N, C-alpha and C positions, 0 to 999 in steps of 0.2 A: 872072490865071487864075481862072476860075469854080471854086468849091469842087466837089470830086468827092464825091458822095454814094454810097458803096458800100453796097448794101442787098440784102435778100431781101424781095421784095414781100409775101409771106405772113406775115412776121414782124410782130407787133403793135407792137413797139418801133420797128421801122423805119417803120411806118405813122405812128406818133406823131411821129417825127423829121421825116418828110417833110412832114407837116401843119404842124409848127412852122416849118420852113424857108419854106413857102409863106405862112403867116400873117405871117411877119416879112419878106416880100418879098425873100428872099435867092435870087438866081438861082444855080442849081446844075446840074451835069451828073449825071445818075443812071446808075448802073451796077449791073446784076444780078450779085450775087456768085457765083451758081452758073453762070450762062451765060457769064460773063466773070470767071473766078476770078483773083484777084491773082497775079501772077508772083512768083517768089522775089526778083527784083531790086526789084520794087515794094515788097514786104513789108519787105525790108531797108532801103530808103529811108524807108518809113513808120515803121519801128521807131526809126530814128535820130531822125527828126523828132518823134516822139511823146514821146521821153524816158521811155518806159515799159519795164518788163521784158517780155520776149517772152511770158511766160505770159498777159499781158493781152490778147494777140491771139487766144487760144484761146477758142472757144465752149464753155466748161466745162459749160454746161447742155444741150448738144446730145446727141442720141442717139448719133451717130457717135463723139463724144469718149468717151462711156462704153463703147460697144461695143469700141472699140480700146484700152481701159484706158490712156488717155494721161496720167493724173494722175502716175504714177511716171516715165513717159518725159519729160514736160515738166520734171520736177525734175532729171533726170539727163543728158539728151542735150545735145549742143553746140547753140549758137545756129544754126549753119549747117544742121545736120540738122533742127532744128525748123522753120526757114524753108522747107526743102525739103518737109517734111511738110505745112505749111500751104498751100503752093502746089499740092498735089495735089487739094484739094477745098474749095470755098468754104464748105461746111457746117461745116468745122472752124474757120473764122474768126469771131471775135466780130463782131457787127454791131449797128447800122450803124457805118460808119467814115466820117468826114468829113475829107477831105484838102484842105488849103489850101497856099498858098505857104510858110507859116511854122509850121504846126501840124497834127497829126493827132489828131483826137478819136475815141476808141474807145468804143462804146456811146453811149447817149443819156441825158443829164441836161440838162433844159431850162436849169437855172441855169448850168451850165458852158458850154453853147453860147451862151447870152445874154451871159455875161461875155466870151467871145471876140469876139463880133460887136459889142460896145459900142465896141471900139477905133476 
């Protein structure tokens, strides 16, 4: 499976990540996170594969996150409710997300991505 690069094209971090993938000759499938928001089922699978807490999937620096006062909700709501919330709007989801057969990388850190692709 080609890695799935879930991104928001106007996001500068996503642009850097895309450039990194291209410069490293990594063939990937690109998906616009707002036009094709991850479903609850996808997010649940990605959460398991990422081995990260659900709070890592929230775009905490986003306007929508702040407008909705989600900091407290993320700390207290059930995982199921939070997955449902994330599935409502791609702007709530941290990006970029890189999904492969065996890992989900959230956000972009060149060192982390390079380490993964060295395998």
